[in-house]
N, C-alpha and C positions, 0 to 999 in steps of 0.2 A: 523249304525254298523252292523246290522243283514245282510244287503245286501252284505257288504264287506266280512263278514265271509263266507257267502254262496258261494260267487264267488271264494274265495280262497280254499274252500273245494271241488271244482269241476274243477281242473286244466285241465283235459283231455277234458271235455265237453266245457270248455272255449276256448281251442285251436281249437277244431273242429268248433265251431261257428265262431271263428275269421277267420279261413281259408275259411269257406263258405261265410262269409261277404266280404272278399277280392275278392273272385271269383264273387260274385254278383256285387260288385263295378266295377270290370273290365268289366263284361258283359254290365253294364249300359254305361260305356265309349265307348264300341264298338257300342252300339245302337246310341250314339251321332255321332260316326264316319260315320254311315250309311247315314247320311244326306249329307255328303260331298264327299263320294267316289262312283263313278259310278259303278253300278252293272255290267255294260258291261266290266269292268276291274277286279273288285274283288267282286263277287256276295255274298260271305259269310256274309259280313257286313249287307246286307239287311235283313237277318233273325233275327239278333239282333234288328234292327230297328223295325221290325214287332212285336217283343216281348216287345217293350219299356214299355207299360203300366204295364205289369206283372213284368218286371225288376225294374221299379220304385216302385211298391208296395212291392216287396221283400226287397229293400233297406230301405223303410220306416219301414218295420217290424224290420229290424236290428237296426234302430234308437230307436225304442220303446224297443227292447230287452236290448240294452246297457243302456238305460235310467233307466230301472228297476233293472239292475244287475251290469254291469261293465262299468261305465260311461266313463272310460278312452278311450274306443274304439268307442265312439259314433260319433267321428268326421270323421271316415272313410266314412260312407255313407252320412253324412251331407254335407261334402265338394263336393263329387261326384254329389249329387243331386243338389247342388247349381250351379255347372258348367252348368247344363242343364235347367236353369230357363226358357229360351225361349221355350224349348220343353214342359215344364209344362203349360205355357201360351197358347200353341197351342191346348191343350186338356182340359184345365180348365179355364172357365171364369165366373165371378160372377158380375152381374149388377142387379140393381133393375129393375123390369118390366118396359119397356119403355112406357112412356106416350106421347112421341113426336108425334105430329100430322104430317100428310103427308105434307111435305114442298112444296111450290110452285116450280114446275120444278122437283120435285122428280120423279124418274123412278123406277117402281116396276119390279124386275127381279126374275124369278123363274127358277131353274134348276131341272130337274127330269129325272131319268132313270126309264122308265115305264115298263121295263122287258118284252118287246114285247107285252104288253097289254094282257098278258096271265094269266088266273086264274089257278094257279098250283094245286089247290085243286080239279079241275074237268078236269083231263086230257082226259077223255072219251068224253068231249064235247068241243073240242078245238075251233071250229068255233063259236059256240054260246057263249062260255065263253069269247072269245076275244071280241065279240060284246058287251056283258054285261060290260066287263072291260073298253072298250073304252067309253061307256056311263057314267060309274062311274068316270073315270078319267076326262072326259069332264065336268061333273057336278062340280067336285071339282075345276077344273081350272077356270071355269066360275065364281064360287063363289069367287075365289082369285083375279080375275080381273087383270092379269099381263099386263104390257106394253111390256115386252120382255120375251119370253118363250123359253128356251133351253131344248130340249128333246133328250134323248139318247134311242136307241132301239125302235124307233117309228115304229110300225108294222101295216100294213093294207093289207088285202087280200079279195077282194070282186069283184063281177062282174063289179062294177063301183066305184073304189077307189076314183076317182076324186070327185064324188058327196059326198061320205063319208067325204073326206078331206074338201070340201067346207062347209059342215055342221059343222065340227069341228072348222074351222077357223071362221065361221060365229058366232058361239056361243061365241067365245072368242073375237070377234071384232078385230081380228088381220088380217088386209087386206094384209099384206106382209109376205112372207115366203120363206125360202130356204131349200129344202129337198134333201139330197144327200144319196143315198143308199151306204151301206158299200162296196158292190161289185156290179158289173154290173148284172142286173137281166133281163132276156129275157122276162119274164112274166110281161107285162105292168100293169096287175091288182094288182101286188104285190109291196108293199113298205116296205123295212126294212132299216131304215135310221137314220142318225143324222139330226134333224130337228130344225130349228130356226124360230119362229113366232114373228112378230113385228107389232106394231101399227105405227111404223115410216117407211118411205120409205127406201127401200134397193137400194143402188146406185152401189154396187159391191159385188161380192161373190168369194169364192175360197175354195179349200179343200187341205188337206195334207195326204200323205200316205208314207210308206216305200216300195220302189220298187213295187212289185205286191201284197203286203199284203193289208188287208182291210184299207179303209179310217178311220183315227182316229180323224180327226178334220175338221171342216168347219169354215169359217169366213164370216161375213156379215158386210159391211160398211153401217151404218144407218145414215140417215140425221135427226138429232134431233135439231130442231130449225135451228140456223145458223151454227151449228157444225156438223161434221161427226165423228162418233164413230165406232171403229172396235170391234165387238163382236166375240170372239172365243168360239165355242161350241165344246167341246172335249170329247172323250171317249177313254181313253188309254187302252192298252192291258189288257184284263181280264185273270184270271187264267185258265179259260176254264175247270172248274170242270165238270165232267159228273155224270151220275146217280150212277155209282159204287163208285165214290169218296165221294159223299154225304152219300151213304150207309155205306162206311168204317168209315166215321166220326161219324155217328150215333152209330155204333157198338163200336167205340173207347170211346165214351162219355156216353155209356149206355142209349142212347135215342132211340135205335132201338125198334120197336114194337115186332120183333121176332128175336131171335139169329140166326146168320149165321154160320153154321158149317164149311164153307170154309173161314172164317175170317183169313187173313194172315197179321199180324202186320208189318212184315218186308217189304213185297211187297207193301202193301197199303201205308205205310209211304214213301217209295222210290218214288212211283208214284206222290204223292202229293208234296213231296220235289222237284222233277224234274219239275213239272208244275209251282211251285212257282218261281224256279230259272229262267226258261225260260221267264216267264212274267216279272220278275224284269229286265232282260237284254233287252227285247224288249221295255219296257217303257222308259228305259234310252235313247235308240236311238230315240224314239218318242219325248221325252222331248228336246233333242238336236236340232231336226228339228224345233220344236215349238218355242224354244227360238230364233233361227235364224230368223224365220218369224216374230215373235213379235218385234224383234229389228228393222226390216225393215219397220215397220208400221209408217206412217206419221201422224196417228191419235191417240187420246187417246184410250186405250185398256181396255176391260172388258173380263175376262176369266171365263167361266162357264163349269161345267161338272163333269163327273165321272172319277176321276183320278185313281181309283182302287188301291190307295196307301194311307198310313197313314201319319199324320204330321211328324212322325219320319222316313222320307224316303228321298232318293235322289230326287225323283220326286217332292215332296212338297218343298224341299229346293230350287231347281232350279226354280220352277214355281213362288214361292213367292219372289224371288230375284228381287227387284225393284217394287214389287206389295204388296198390302195390302189384308189380309184375312178377309172377312166379319165377320166370326164367332169371330175372335180375337178382332175386332174393334167395333162390334155392336151386338154381341151375348152373350148368357149366358148359363151355364150348365157345366156338367162334361162329358168329352169325346166328347159330341156333335155328337154322333154316327149317321151316315146316312145309314148304311147298315142294312137291316132287314132280311137277309137270315138265312140259317141254321148254318153258321159258326160264330165265335165270332164277335160281332158288333164293328165296327170301324167307324171313320169319314173318308170317302173316296170321298165325293162329296163336291165341293167347288164353291164359287163365289169370284173371285179375281178382284181387280181394281187398277188402277195406281193413281198417285198423282193428276190427273185432277178431281177426285171425292172424296166425303166424303160419309160414309155409316151410316145408322141408321135402327133400327127395323129389325134386322136379326132374322129369326125364322126357326125352323124345324117343319114341320107338321107331326104329328104321325098318318098318315092315312095308313091303311093296303091295299094298292092297287098294291104293287110291292114288290120286294126284296130290294128296296131302299126307303128312305123317301125323299119327296121333300123339297128343301130349298129355302128360298126367302129373299130378302133384298131390301131396298130402297137406291138408289144412287142419289146423287145430284151433279151437276157440280159445282166446286168451282168458 
């Protein structure tokens, strides 16, 4: 009775909260729409998709609010949240810690964006820092012992990159590799590439790009036993934030060490907004090209890499159409975040597989060697 009287005693507040709840519910519906509408056509939906975790939390707040005060309105957010149950399952999974042993024939796959092997905390020692980082990354990967390793932003620059590369692959016992620079590089000592390393023989390779833009995907056909499997290693368009963008975000969130007298909220927001929009649109085109190439594959397909997009996105919806998400089928955790940089953390790195495989023992390694966390899973041919 007390709750009812309290509700009736504040009609204006109740109306305001009801309007806000309706707006939050509509925003959540728009976030769902982002998964199905290409940003190349209507980019505005992508921003709602990017905000999905926050919009979900906001609607859960309203469920709690109405539960405590005006229960008659509780169904607004409950119904809208229920419509997106698949979105929830793409960011929240709970399983007991896996005790499943490595199955006979199981293939261990790791995907890792190594951020150019660059230790950002020591910008005055770029060469030495990269050397140390390569050593740390190599040690970590040797310990993990993958059968297939997909790396994005693989960077080497030395007098003899070939020897360094041989040392890297020798430590991993991956005798086969396909390394493709994002762009053509005249300096043969320099490698900046998408790289796939394998213990299985490579029988064919290829790469994908849009016109004259950077290569965004490579594929390798691997001879695994009597079967051939096509592995796509992809790195979709990044937002390309620069030093000023990170500085603006630090000022905006009060993380900056020193205040900036030239801080301009309008200009900074517009620049970030524009970069996000451009990246959304380019990724949509890249995904369309990828889907066409995947469809033409005569072999079972595994997709690894940095999508630079969240589960509530057109990219994710298109890429998982006909494929299984390792995190959803064999992982556990809330959000499953793989980005470890300065901006809010999201799950943007994925390992997908088709019906020819089953997955187990998915994990994310919380190692601080990049602005991404490495992810890994065991796949077994059905």
